[in-house]
C-alpha positions, 0 to 999 in steps of 0.5 A: 731433565735438568739432571741430564742437561748438566752432564751433556753440556759438560761433555759438549764443552769438554769436546769443544775445548779439546777440538779448539785447542787441537785446531789452534795448536796444530795448524794446517801444516803442522804434524798431528800430535795425538793427545799431549803428554806433558810432564816427565815420561813415566814409561808407558809405550805407544805401539801401532802397526805400520799401517796405523802409523801411516794412517795417523801421521802425515806422509812427511812425519811418517817418513821421518818418525818411522823411516828415520829420514831427515827433512831438508835444511831450512824447510821445516815448520819450526827451524826459525820459530821464535815463539814461546812454547813446548815441542811435543812428539808428533807421533804420541804427544810426549813433551820433548823440548821447550823454547827456552832451550832452543837456539839458532845453530845456523844448521837449518833445523830446530836446535835445543841444548837440552830436553824438557826432562832427560827421560823424555828423549832417548838416544842410541848410536847411529852408524848409517851413511858411514857416519858415527852419530847419536840418534835422538828418538822418542822413548814413548813411541820410538819415533826418530826425532833427529840427532844430538851433537857435542857442539852446542852452547853452554850450559850443556855443550849439546845440540839436539838437531830435531826435524820439524816434522817429528814434532808439534809446537804448542804455544804458551798462552801469553805468546798466543796473543802476539 
């Protein structure tokens, strides 16, 4: 009986830890990230049907990530977030940005001057609505994140303008206590 108790307790502890992390980091209003993928992106893809994405994502996250929409300025959960931590894709959990690269752009959307790793975000031309912009999307799940502009601060001169509903925030351990 003792040999069975240890593995069962280990599994239960792992499940409780994962559940408490998911509840703490997500919050009620935050989009749900499916398993965080911290570190450099290595090329694996997350592929779902449209029905699966609708089931997995909140309506707002689906509208933005899959429908290439944009939330209204100053309405997103993270545009005025000043906590230390990481921003991950709400669709697949890929680590995208860290708070050290976040700055107040005055636009009403979370803005960053660089991604955590260059390969963790992808870009492509976007000519929608008669504008010439550069779309930023997740290379892992293909979710629309926002746009990048060349009017950001040093050291890059870039402004990654990201929709709050397209990301989830994971607070640093030290910032959780504040």
